[in-house]
N, C-alpha and C positions, 0 to 999 in steps of 0.2 A: 192311447193314453199311456203316459210315461210311467214306468215302474219305479218304485222307490229304490234308493241305493241299498244294496244288500247289507251294508255295515251301519246303517243309520241307527238301528236299534241296539247294536252292540257298542256304539260310541259312548254311551253313558257309563257302562262298566269300565271302559278304558280310562275315561276321565276320572272316575272314582279311584281307579288304581293309581293314576298319576298323582292325584291329591294325597292319597295315602302314602305314596313314596315320598312326596315332599314333606309330609308331616313326620314321617319316620326320619328323613334326613335332618329336619330341623331339630327334632328331639335328640337325634344322635349328636348334632353339633352342640346343642345346649348341654347335654349330659357330658360331652367331652370337655367343655369349658368349665363345668362345675367340678369335674374330676381333677382338672389341672389346678383349679383354684384351691380345692381341698388339699391336694398334694403340696402345693406351695405353702399353704397355711401350716400344714404339719411340719414341713421342712423348716419354716421360720420358727415355729414353736420349739422345735428340737434344737435349733441353733442357739436360741437365747436361753436355754436351760443351763443350770450349773451342773458340774460333774455328777453330783449325787442324783439329781433329777434325771439326767441322761442314763445313769445306771439303772434306775428304777423303771424308766420308760422302755429301754431296749436292751437292758442287761449288757451295756457297752462298758467295758473296763476303762476307767479314766487314766489312760496311759500318760497323758501330759501332766496330770496332777502328781502321779507317783514319780515321774521323771523330775519334776520341779523340786519335789521334796528331797529326792536323792541329790540333785544338783546343789541345793542349798547346803547340805551337809558337806559335800565334796569340796565346793568352792570355798566355804568358810574354813575348812581344815587346811586347804592349800594356802589360803591367805595367812592364817595364823603361823604356819610353818615358815612361810616366806618372810613374814614380819619379824619373827624371831631371828632369822638369818640376817635380815637387813638391819636389825637393831645392833648386831655385832659390828656390821660395816660402819654404821654411823658412829658408834662408840669409839671404834679404832681411829677414825678420822679426827673426831673432836679431841680425843685425848692426845693424839700426836700434835695437833695444832697448839694445844696448851703447853705441851712439852717444848715445842719449838720456840714459843714466846719466852719461856723461862731460860732456854738455852742461848738465844741470840739477842735478846733485848736486855740491855744493861739497866738494872734497877727496876725490872718489871715486878709490880706488886701482886700480880695474880688476878687483878680486876681491871678491865679496860676503863679508861677515863671517860670515853664517850664512844663515838664511832671509830676512834683511833685507840691504840693500845697504851701509849705513854707519850711524854713530851720532854723536851729539854729547853733550857732558857739561856745558856751561855755557849760561847764558841768552844770552850774547853770540853764541856759535856757533849757537844756534838761530835768533836773529833774522837773522844773516848768511846762514844756509843758506836761510831762507825768501825773503829779499830777492834772493839770488843766483839762485834758480830763476825768480823773476818777471822780473828783468832779462835773463836769458838768453832767456826767451821773447820779450821785447820786441825783442831784437836778433838773433832767430833767422836771418833772411835773410842777415845779414852774417857769421854764425858757422858755419852748417851747411855741410857738404860735400855733403850729399845733395840729392835733388830733393824738398824739403819745402816746404809752404805751410801757412797757417793754415786750420783747419777750424772749422765752426760747431758750437756746443754744442746741447743739446737745445732750448733756447729760441731757436734761430736767431741767436745772437749770437757774434761772434768775440771771444775774449779768455779770460782766466783766471777760474776760479771758486775762491775761497778760503773754506773753511768751517772753523770751530773748534767743537769739542765740549767742554763743561766742565760741572761741577756748577753748579747754580743759584746757590747762595750758601753761604758758610761761612767760618769762621775756624779757624786752626790754630796752636797754640803747642807745638812739639815739646819745647822745654826744660821746659815745665810738664806735658807729657804730657796736654794737653787738645785736644779736637777738637770743633768744632761745624759740621756740614756737612749740607746737604740732598742726599740720594742721587739725587734726580731730576736728569736731565741736560737740557741745552738746546743747540741748534745755531744758530750765527749764521753767515751767509754774506755775502760781498761779491763783486761782479763787477768785474773790472778789464779794461776794453776797451783797445784799442790807442790810442784817443784819450787816455784817462786816463793810460796809461803814457808817452805822448809828452810829457806836461806835466812840470813840475818834480817829480822823484822824492820830494822831501821832503814834498810835499803829501799823497800817499797813505801814505808811510811813517810820518808823524806822526799819522795818524788814530787815533781811539780804538779801532778794531777791532784794531789790532796791539799794543795794550797787553795783554799776556798775563799772567794771574795763574797761575803755574805750579803752585801747590798745588791749584788747581781744574781745571787744563787736563787733558783726556784725550787729545785728538789734534787735529792740524791737517791738513787735506786740501787739496791744490792739484790741481785737475783742469783739463785742457785737451785739445783735439783738434788733431791735425796730419794733413795729407794728403800722400801721396807717390805716385810712379809708379815701378814696377820696370822699368827699361830693360834689364836684363841678359837678359831673355827674348828681346830682338830678335836677339841673337847666336845663339840657338837656333832662330831663324826661327819664333818664336811671337809672338802679340799680347801687348803689355805689360798688366800688371795695375795697377789703381789701388787704393790702400790708404787706409784711414782708421784712424789710431792714436788710441785713447782712452787717454790717459795720466793717471796719478794718483800724486802724491807724498804719502805719509802720514808724519807725524811722530807716532809712537806714544809717549805718556807715561802709559799706563794703569797701569803698574806703579809709577810715582812712586818709582823707585829711584835717581834721579840720572842715569839713562841714557835718552836718547830715541832710539829706533830709527827709522831712516828707511827706508821701503819704497818701491820704485818698481815700479808695475804698469802694464803696457801691453797692451791688447787690440787686435790688428790684424785688421781686417775688410776683405775684398776686395769692392770695388764695381765695377760696370760703368762703364767710362770713357765719358764722354758724347761726347767729340769726338776720335776717332782718325783721323788722316790720315797713313798710313804707306805709302810707295811701296816697290816691290821685290817679291820673290817670297814674302813672308810669307803673303799671302792664298792663293796657290796651294798652299803647303805645308800650310796649315790645312785646305784642302779634301781633300788627300790623306789626312791623318790622320783626318778625319771619314769618308771612304770606308772606310778600314781598320777603324775602329771599327764601322761598319755591317756589314762583312763578318764581323767577330767575332760580332756579334749573330745574324746568319743561321746561322753555324756552331753556335752554342750552342742556338739554337731547334731546329735539325735534330737535334742530340744529345738535347735534351730530349724531342722527339716520339718518337724511336726508343726511348729508355729507358723512357718512360711506356708505350709500346706493349708493350714486353717485360714490364713488370710486370703489365699487364692480362692478357696472354696467360698469364703464369705463374699468376695467380690463377684463371683459367679452368681451367687444367690441374690445379691443386690441387683445385678443386671436382670435376672428373672423377675424380681419384684417390680422394678421400674418399668419394664416392658408390659407386664400384666396390668399395672396401675394405669399406665397411659392408654392401653387398649380398652380397658373396661370403663374407667372414669374420665377419660379424655383430658387429663391434666397431669402435671408433673408432681413428683413427690418433693416435699420440702427438704431443705438441706440438713435439718436436724435429723430427720429419719434416715437420710442417706449416710450420715456419719455414724449412725448406730451400727452399721455393718463393719466399720473400721475399728477393730478392737485395739485400743491404745496399749493395753497390757501386753498383747502379743508383740507389738512394735518394741516395747520396753524390753521384753525377754530376748528378742532378736538382737538388739543393740548390746545387751549384756552378754549374750553368748558369743558374739563376734569379738568383743573386748576380752572375754575370758580365753578364747582360743588363741588370739594373738599374744596376750599376756603370758599364757602357759607355754607357748613356744619360746618366747623370750626367756622365761624362767628356766626352761630346760637347757637353753644355750648358755645361760649364766651358770647353771649348775655344772654343766660340762666344761666351764671355763673357756667357752668360745666367744662369749660376749660379756660386756661389763656394764651395760646400761641399766643400772638399778632404778634410776629415776623413772624412765619410761615404763618399765615393767611395773613399778609400784603404782603409777597412775592408772594403768590399764586394769590391774587386778583389784585395786582399791575401788575404782569407779564401778567395775562390774559387780563386785560384792555389794556395794551400796544399792545398785539397781535390783539385784536379786532379792535383797531383804525388803526393798520398797514394794516389789512385786507380791510379797506375802499379803499386803493389804487387800489385794484382789480377792483372795480366798476368805479373808475376814469380812469382806463386804457382802458375802452371801447371807450373813446374819444381820437382821435389821438393826440391832443395837450398835454394831460396829460400822454399819453402812452410812451412818449419819456423818462421820468425818469425811468420807469420800464425796458424798453428795454436797456437803457444805463447801468443800474445796472447789468442786466443779462449778457450783453456782456463784461463788464469790470471786473466783479468779479473774474473770474479765473486768469486773468493777474495781478490784484491787489493783490490777495493772494500770488501768486508766488513772486511778487516784495516785499511784506511785509516780506516774509520769508527770503529773502536775506538781506533786510535792518535791520531786527531784529537781525541778527548776529552781525552787526556793532554796533547796539544800545547796545546789551548786553556787548560787549567788552568795550565800553565807560563806561557803568554802573559799571562793576567790577573795572576798572582802577580808576575811580573817587572815588569809595568807599575806596579803599585801600590806595590811595595816599593823597587825600584831606580830608578824614574823620577826622583826628585829628585836622584839621585847619579850618573846615567850618561846621557849624551846619546842613546845608542841605545835607551834604555827610556823616553824622555819621552812618546812617543805609542804608542797601541796598535798601529797598523800597522807602525811601525818596530820594535816588539818582535817581532812575528811575522816580519818580514823578517830581523832579527838572529838569531833562533833557527833559522830555516831555513838561514841561512848557516853557523851552527855545526854543523848536522846534516851539511852538505857539507864540513866541515873548513876553512871560510874564516874568516880574521880572528879566530882563537881568542885569541891572545896579546893583541891590542889590546882585546878585550872584557874580559879579566881585568884588564889594566893600567889601563884608564880609569875604574875604579871609584874614586870619591872616598873617601878614608880619613878622613872627618870623624866618622863614627860607627863604633866598633869592632863594635857589634852588627850593623849593616847590612853591614859588610865581611865578617864571618864568615858571615852569611846568604848573601851573594853567592857566596862560595866553595862553600858547600854546594849552593846553587841551580844554579850552572853545572856543577860536577862531577857532580851527580846527573843533570842533563839530558843532558850529553854521554855519560855512561856508559850511561844508559838507551836513548837514541835511536840512538847509533852502534853500540854493542856488542850491543844486544839487538834493538830494533825494526827497525833497518835490516838487520841480519843475517837476521831472520825474514822481512822483506820480500823479500830476495834469494832466500831459501830457497824461498819460495812459487813464484817464477818458475822457479827451477832444478828444482823438483819437477815442474812442468808440462812443462818442456822434456824431462826424462828420460822422462816418460810418453809424450810425443809420439814420441820416438826409439824407444821400445819398440813402440809401435803401428806405426811405419813398418817395423820389422823383422818383427814377428809378425802384423801385420794389425790394422786398427781394428775395434772392436766393431760388429757389423752391426745395423742397425735394420730396421724393417718395410719401409721404402722401399728400402733397399739389398738386402734379401732378395728383394723383388719384382723388382728390376732384374737380379739375378743368376740368376734361374730360367732353366732351359734353354729355348731358343727352340723352339717347336713348329711351325715353318714347314712342314716336310715333311709332318708329320701333318695340318696344316690343309689343305695342298694335296691330299693324298690324299683326305681326307674331303670336301673341297669338290668334287673331281672326281666322287667316288661320289655325292655328294648331287646334283650337277647332272645326272648321268645318270639318277638316279631321277626327278628332276623332269621330265626330258624324256620318260621313259617314261610317267609319269602324265598328262602334259598333251598328248601327241601325239594326233592324230586318226587314225582308221582309214585314211583316204585317204592318209596319209603313210607307211604301212608300206613301200611300195616304195622310198621314199627312204632309209629306215633300212637296208633290206636291200641296197640298191645301195651305200650307203656301207660 
């Protein structure tokens, strides 16, 4: 008779042990997933806290908040100082241009007639205006009140360059209504140096160059360079700037209407002064300003590094959440929740910091008189300061009373942009129509850009009566069309489009107020954060799990220790 297997009775304890191990392994995996979930939830909650809540939660000092406050003070102080310095530059340029017009334009009244400075109506006045500008240039040192001197032209010569542009040849008899002219143009130029001007004036005045045939003449240009030094910066304890003024006087006869318009254009360029020997405390003050600018750069670089680090950590946290959500719920997170991890305020701060760093470097070079690009530096520093102060709204948004503005702007922005795209098509239609029809009869509709600006002012209720009244009544048909055009535009944009625009924003505001009272719609991310914490459960399971592990892994020789304990 066959004997039973020796391990048949012992098989059941081994099976129980395997089942127990599987149970322990499942509990271990379940507990591990719950611990990961709880850790992820805690990290997400901490990420979406404001600086005060983070400080109360983990006693973490809000370095970025303190750095942003310091940066606001530093950047604003830097901008104010640069603005005051730039104001001196602008004032020096504008005052010199006004002085040039009084010096070189005969009969200049002090006020430009339109986009041109003045005009002449006779041949005699034209000759006298040209010769007046040349004589004033010759006696500049005895006439000017400023720190001006003669500059060299492009061909390294000191003096005036006079050019006239005219049709090649032709004859014209208006009484017989006959015209024979070559439409091709030619340009003749002459250079008048100081030596030539010092001689008898009749020698160069009676030259054949100044025998103008006005029926062929298109324009006469007088160009010359002057140099000047801005000494008013010394009172502000700054190094003076050296300027080169490229001046051009244009006698425009292209219309051949009996009126020659005189334009005066002056381009002022700042150049490095070659020999500056100034005693006093100006050099020390310049060094202090450079040190201050360098400190601003350090502050902005620190802010840039911290904000970039926060964005990188946020993207890593988003990746953890997306993987966890896909693994547990078998679906992807919506785009709204994904964009919650991209903090737009950090992006705004990074752009502001980059512009401040570049602008500060340019400012330091300008201060050291190595660069003269005031315009680019002004744009960078001005825009960066604008973004810095806009970023303050982020911290006001932590309070519910101030957060309404931000939430309303976020909710209404997509609808407003779509609405503006549709209204813009109508606006462009009115712009082109007004330009082509009313341009010859109204000075505000002569150019396309001025038409757009005029219509925008009408939308805001500015200068309505003047726009109606300045229409020339030379054509009854155009006058009637102008009334229909203006009345329809004002009625459509003010009473309908502008009202709808305001209604969109008001609707978003009402929606946000209701959400604040009744609660905002919850997303997957918010539901995940609002789930009850299972810390106690995790602690109990972890303690039971650890005790099981200890029982499985202990050696027989350690039983007395367990019993003793």
